[in-house]
C-alpha positions in Angstrom: 76.9 9.6 152.3 79.0 6.8 153.0 80.0 5.6 156.0 84.0 6.5 156.5 87.4 5.3 158.5 89.8 7.9 158.6 92.6 9.1 160.9 92.7 12.7 163.1 95.6 14.7 161.7 97.5 16.3 164.4 99.6 19.4 162.4 99.8 23.3 162.7 97.2 24.7 164.4 96.5 21.5 166.1 99.8 21.4 167.9 97.9 23.9 170.2 94.9 21.5 170.3 97.7 19.0 171.6 98.9 21.1 174.1 95.6 21.8 175.3 95.0 18.3 175.9 97.9 17.6 178.6 96.0 20.4 180.8 92.6 20.0 179.2 90.0 21.5 182.0 86.8 19.8 183.1 84.4 20.4 179.9 81.2 21.9 180.4 79.2 21.1 177.6 75.5 22.6 177.3 72.7 20.6 179.1 71.1 18.5 176.5 67.1 17.4 176.9 66.4 13.8 178.5 67.1 11.4 175.6 64.2 9.7 174.5 64.1 5.8 174.0 65.4 5.0 170.3 63.2 2.3 168.3 66.0 -0.4 168.6 67.4 -1.8 165.9 66.8 -5.3 164.9 69.5 -8.1 166.1 72.6 -7.3 164.5 75.5 -9.2 163.7 78.9 -7.9 165.6 82.7 -7.2 164.1 85.9 -7.4 165.0 88.1 -4.6 163.1 91.5 -3.2 162.9 91.7 0.2 162.5 93.1 1.0 159.0 96.7 2.0 158.4 95.5 4.7 155.8 92.2 6.4 155.0 89.6 3.8 153.9 85.9 4.1 152.9 83.2 1.9 153.0 82.0 0.4 149.6 78.6 2.5 148.9 75.4 2.0 151.2 71.9 1.4 149.6 69.8 4.3 149.4 68.5 4.2 153.1 64.8 2.9 153.5 62.2 6.1 152.3 60.9 8.2 155.7 64.3 7.7 157.4 66.3 10.7 158.7 69.7 10.8 157.2 72.2 12.3 159.2 75.7 11.1 159.9 77.5 10.4 163.5 80.7 11.8 163.7 82.6 8.9 165.9 86.1 8.9 167.4 87.9 5.6 167.4 91.0 3.6 167.5 92.8 0.7 165.8 90.8 -2.3 167.2 91.8 -5.5 165.9 94.3 -4.5 163.5 94.3 -2.2 160.3 93.4 -5.1 158.1 90.8 -6.9 160.1 89.4 -3.4 160.9 88.6 -3.2 157.2 86.4 -6.5 157.5 84.2 -5.5 160.0 83.6 -1.9 161.0 83.3 -0.1 157.4 81.0 -2.6 156.4 79.4 -2.8 160.1 78.7 0.8 159.0 77.4 0.7 155.9 74.8 -1.7 157.3 73.3 0.4 159.9 73.2 3.1 157.9 70.8 1.0 155.2 68.8 0.0 158.3 68.9 3.0 159.6 69.8 6.5 157.2 72.2 7.0 159.8 76.2 7.6 158.2 78.9 7.2 160.5 81.8 9.5 159.9 84.7 8.2 161.7 87.7 9.4 162.7 90.7 7.1 164.0 93.2 8.8 166.9 96.0 6.7 168.9 94.6 4.3 171.8 97.0 5.8 174.4 96.5 8.1 177.9 96.1 10.8 175.7 93.1 9.5 174.0 90.7 10.1 176.6 92.0 13.8 177.3 91.6 14.7 173.2 87.9 14.0 173.0 87.5 16.4 176.6 89.6 19.0 174.8 87.3 18.7 171.6 84.1 18.3 173.9 85.5 21.9 175.9 86.3 23.3 172.3 82.2 23.2 171.2 83.9 20.6 168.5 82.7 17.1 170.1 82.0 13.7 168.3 78.4 12.2 168.6 79.8 9.2 169.9 83.3 8.3 171.1 84.8 4.7 172.3 86.0 5.6 175.7 87.9 2.6 177.4 86.7 1.1 180.9 89.7 2.5 182.2 89.0 5.9 181.3 85.3 5.7 181.6 85.1 6.8 185.3 87.1 10.0 184.4 85.2 10.6 181.5 81.8 9.8 182.9 82.9 11.6 186.0 83.1 15.4 184.5 79.8 14.7 183.1 80.8 14.5 179.3 78.5 11.2 178.9 74.9 10.3 178.2 73.8 7.5 180.7 71.8 4.8 178.6 69.3 3.3 181.2 66.7 5.1 179.8 67.5 4.0 176.1 68.0 0.2 177.7 64.5 0.1 179.3 62.7 -0.8 176.0 62.4 -4.3 176.0 63.6 -4.6 172.7 67.2 -3.5 173.8 67.1 -6.9 176.0 69.2 -5.9 178.1 69.1 -9.1 180.0 71.1 -10.8 177.5 73.9 -8.8 177.9 76.7 -10.3 179.6 76.6 -8.9 183.5 80.3 -9.0 184.0 81.1 -7.2 180.8 78.6 -4.4 181.5 80.1 -3.2 184.8 83.0 -2.3 183.0 80.8 0.8 181.6 79.0 1.4 184.7 79.7 4.9 187.2 79.5 4.7 190.0 80.0 0.9 189.9 76.8 -0.6 189.9 75.1 2.6 189.3 74.4 3.8 185.6 75.3 1.9 182.8 77.2 4.8 179.6 77.9 1.6 177.2 76.8 -1.9 175.4 80.0 -3.7 174.7 80.6 -4.6 171.0 83.6 -6.4 171.8 83.9 -8.6 174.7 87.2 -10.6 175.6 88.1 -11.9 178.8 91.1 -13.2 179.9 93.0 -16.4 179.9 96.3 -17.5 179.0 97.8 -18.4 175.0 100.9 -20.3 174.9 103.5 -21.4 172.2 102.4 -25.4 172.7 105.4 -25.6 170.2 108.5 -24.1 172.1 107.0 -26.0 175.4 106.7 -29.7 173.3 110.7 -28.4 172.5 111.5 -27.7 175.9 109.9 -31.0 177.2 107.3 -28.8 179.5 103.8 -29.4 180.7 101.6 -27.0 178.9 99.4 -24.9 181.1 96.3 -26.8 179.7 97.8 -30.2 180.8 98.3 -28.4 184.6 94.9 -27.6 184.6 93.8 -30.6 183.7 95.9 -31.9 186.7 94.6 -29.0 189.3 98.2 -27.6 189.3 97.8 -24.8 186.9 98.1 -21.7 189.9 100.0 -18.5 189.8 103.8 -20.1 191.0 103.0 -23.0 188.6 103.1 -20.1 185.6 105.9 -18.4 187.4 107.9 -21.6 187.3 107.0 -22.7 183.7 108.2 -19.3 182.8 111.6 -19.3 184.4 112.2 -22.9 183.1 111.5 -21.9 179.8 113.6 -18.7 179.9 116.5 -19.5 177.9 119.6 -18.4 175.8 121.2 -15.2 175.2 121.0 -12.4 172.8 118.8 -12.0 169.9 118.0 -16.1 170.1 116.8 -15.9 174.1 113.7 -17.3 174.9 111.5 -15.7 177.9 108.8 -17.6 179.2 106.3 -14.8 179.5 105.4 -11.6 177.7 105.5 -8.4 179.8 102.1 -7.8 182.1 100.5 -4.5 181.8 101.2 -1.8 184.6 97.3 -0.9 184.1 95.9 -1.8 187.8 92.7 -2.9 185.6 94.9 -6.2 184.9 96.7 -6.5 187.7 93.7 -6.6 189.9 93.2 -10.3 188.6 96.6 -11.1 190.1 95.7 -9.1 193.4 92.3 -10.3 193.8 94.1 -14.1 193.8 96.2 -13.7 196.7 93.5 -12.3 198.6 93.9 -8.4 198.3 92.4 -6.0 196.8 92.7 -2.3 194.9 90.7 0.1 196.5 88.2 -0.5 199.4 84.2 -0.6 198.7 83.9 2.8 199.0 86.7 3.9 197.2 88.0 6.1 200.1 91.3 4.7 200.2 93.5 2.2 198.2 94.5 -1.2 199.6 97.7 -1.7 197.7 99.6 -1.3 200.8 98.3 -4.2 202.4 100.2 -7.3 202.8 98.4 -9.2 200.0 98.3 -7.0 197.8 102.0 -6.3 198.2 102.7 -9.8 197.8 101.2 -10.3 194.7 103.0 -7.1 193.6 106.3 -8.2 194.4 105.6 -12.1 192.9 104.9 -10.3 189.6 108.0 -8.2 189.9 110.1 -11.0 190.8 109.4 -12.7 187.4 111.1 -9.7 185.7 113.7 -8.9 188.1 115.2 -11.7 189.8 114.0 -14.4 187.1 114.4 -12.4 184.3 111.7 -14.1 182.4 109.9 -11.2 180.9 111.8 -9.4 178.4 112.4 -5.6 179.2 113.7 -2.6 177.2 117.0 -3.9 176.8 115.8 -7.5 175.6 113.0 -6.1 173.4 115.6 -5.9 170.4 114.3 -8.6 168.0 111.6 -9.6 170.0 109.1 -8.4 167.9 105.2 -7.9 168.8 102.0 -6.5 167.4 98.5 -5.6 168.8 98.4 -9.2 170.2 101.7 -8.8 172.3 105.0 -11.2 171.5 103.9 -14.6 171.1 104.4 -13.7 167.1 107.8 -13.3 167.8 108.5 -17.0 168.5 110.5 -16.5 170.9 107.5 -15.8 174.2 106.3 -19.0 175.4 103.4 -17.7 177.0 101.1 -14.1 177.8 98.0 -13.2 180.0 96.0 -12.5 176.9 92.9 -12.1 175.6 89.7 -12.6 172.6 91.5 -9.5 170.9 95.1 -11.1 170.4 93.5 -14.3 168.7 93.5 -13.0 165.1 96.8 -11.6 165.0 98.3 -14.7 166.6 96.2 -17.6 164.8 97.1 -16.0 161.8 101.4 -15.8 162.5 100.7 -19.6 164.1 99.5 -20.6 160.4 101.9 -19.0 158.6 104.7 -20.7 160.5 103.4 -24.2 161.3 103.3 -23.5 165.2 100.9 -25.2 167.8 99.1 -22.4 170.4 97.0 -23.6 173.1 94.9 -21.5 175.6 93.9 -22.1 179.0 91.8 -20.3 181.9 93.8 -17.8 184.3 95.9 -19.4 187.0 94.6 -19.5 190.6 96.0 -18.0 193.4 95.9 -18.6 197.0 92.3 -17.0 197.2 91.0 -18.3 194.0 90.7 -17.6 190.1 89.7 -14.0 188.4 89.1 -13.1 185.3 89.3 -9.5 183.8 88.3 -8.0 180.8 88.7 -4.5 178.6 85.4 -4.8 176.7 84.4 -1.7 174.2 82.0 0.6 173.2 81.3 3.8 172.3 79.2 6.1 174.4 77.0 8.9 173.7 78.9 12.5 174.3 76.1 14.9 176.1 77.3 17.5 173.7 76.1 15.6 170.9 72.7 16.7 169.2 72.3 13.5 167.6 71.9 10.7 171.0 69.1 9.0 169.9 70.9 7.9 167.0 74.4 7.2 169.2 72.4 5.0 171.2 71.0 3.2 167.8 74.6 2.4 167.0 76.1 1.5 170.0 72.9 -1.1 170.7 73.3 -2.2 166.8 76.8 -3.3 167.3 76.0 -5.8 170.1 73.2 -7.0 168.0 74.1 -10.6 165.7 74.3 -8.3 162.2 77.4 -6.6 163.4 78.5 -9.4 165.2 78.3 -11.4 162.5 81.2 -9.3 160.8 83.3 -9.9 164.2 83.4 -13.7 163.5 84.5 -13.5 160.1 88.1 -12.5 161.7 87.7 -14.2 165.1 88.2 -10.8 167.4 85.6 -11.1 170.0 83.6 -12.7 172.5 80.0 -12.5 171.9 78.5 -9.2 173.9 75.3 -11.2 174.8 74.5 -14.7 176.5 72.6 -16.1 173.6 75.2 -15.6 171.1 77.7 -17.7 172.5 75.6 -20.7 171.4 75.1 -19.8 168.3 76.5 -21.7 165.4 78.3 -18.9 163.5 80.2 -17.8 166.8 81.4 -21.7 167.7 82.1 -21.7 163.2 84.6 -19.0 164.1 86.4 -20.4 167.0 90.1 -21.7 166.1 90.9 -25.5 166.8 92.9 -24.5 169.8 89.9 -22.1 171.3 87.5 -23.9 173.8 83.7 -23.0 173.3 84.0 -23.9 177.3 86.7 -21.8 178.3 85.6 -18.7 176.9 82.1 -19.0 178.4 83.4 -20.0 181.5 85.7 -17.0 181.4 82.4 -14.5 180.8 80.5 -15.6 183.8 83.7 -15.3 185.9 84.5 -11.5 184.5 84.9 -9.0 187.3 85.6 -5.0 186.9 87.0 -3.2 189.0 85.5 -0.6 190.4 87.1 2.6 189.2 86.9 6.7 190.4 86.7 9.4 188.7 90.1 10.4 189.1 91.4 6.9 187.8 93.8 8.4 185.1 95.7 10.3 187.6 95.5 7.4 189.9 97.1 5.1 187.1 99.4 7.8 186.3 100.6 8.1 189.8 100.7 3.6 190.2 102.9 3.1 187.0 106.3 5.3 187.7 106.2 3.1 191.1 105.6 0.0 189.2 108.4 0.7 187.2 110.8 1.7 190.1 109.5 -2.2 191.5 109.8 -4.1 188.4 113.3 -2.8 187.7 114.5 -3.9 191.2 115.4 -0.1 192.2 112.4 -0.5 195.2 110.5 -3.0 197.1 107.2 -3.1 196.4 106.6 -1.9 200.1 108.9 0.7 199.7 107.4 2.1 196.7 103.9 1.6 197.4 104.0 3.5 200.5 105.2 6.4 198.5 102.6 6.8 196.7 99.7 5.6 198.8 98.7 9.2 200.4 98.9 10.3 196.7 96.3 7.6 195.9 94.0 8.3 198.6 94.0 11.9 198.2 93.1 10.9 194.7 89.8 8.7 195.7 89.1 12.0 197.9 89.3 14.5 195.0 87.2 11.7 193.3 84.2 11.8 195.9 83.6 15.5 195.5 
């Protein structure tokens, strides 16, 4: 059998599945025996990939070594780096895994949206679970809290896994409760940095973020000022100083921390969004939208083309709070148009500089009968062989510390990327602790944020209205 990538099509009777996804009950998978630690795979190379726009399949694999069990893992994934980039990473990576282990991977791609974890849990509840599934860190607590995932701690005790090589910051995103059980090993890491269009800044005779950093002046206030000064023009030719920020609390956390605030208390019993420092940070960001108008809103976005990497590739956005996964698309666009790109660390706030991440990992589903094989895949994807595939497209920071100093990774960097900056970001990486009800908490926060950034309400008023709701959800998450 060959490793394949295919899209999950919802039609006909599948409409009932989609409806069920909106109100999916908590799954209650049948208990499985505690997994025995599998034989770890040899170091393998990581690859960065994008989901293919059409069903694709990997080249035929060489026969598995004699004596290996021939089974197929059902995997749920999404487009990671872009359709073309993904073709260079995942199909050949799965094929290499099969050659080494005899285990094939049958991959189904789902849209990466807030319904993705609901659909996965619905599959579990309907007794059609995948063996492994891509679970974004913002969903991890909610899915693990439903007892749908297998903790990997027993597997990771095996010395051959070399768990101490993994970046501690990136591993935090797959812990639940925070600081406790681990449910993933990243195959992709991309700690946050600022990426900018140096050509536009030169044309405007404005300092670049990396120059401001050298002078000790790269702060959030300086970022806002630079964005405002570089917002020019009207209509289809307007230039915007900054790309849109995600409304995710796991993105805004760095800004709130930089102001000295926090999202939740340490016990995850109360939200701290209503406290003064957090409110200042949220209002600061909203003012970039409503007052400065330096961030494109829906009415402005006609002609402001974007991709998986955001809107820098429109040529009309100066800078973005970005990640490593954005690099391939931006770099290809810049090379085609002879545009100079640069990168800088995250800006500093009154309380310092903070970095977040969105590492990617498959997680083993508790309802799977192939849990050992699922862990083998997860471990393999963090190793050198799979990572080498990702280096070819330049879409990931290595999940293991020794890999960061490898010649293969260094050669994968674009001329404007800084190895020292990626190391600094990986070391500073900090995960937001999340409750088992985090998806509901995020869905409560997003409409309030929309009201704030559109100037309909102040941060103080909008957040005050949702604090009791979030506290109730936190209490529910404790039960």
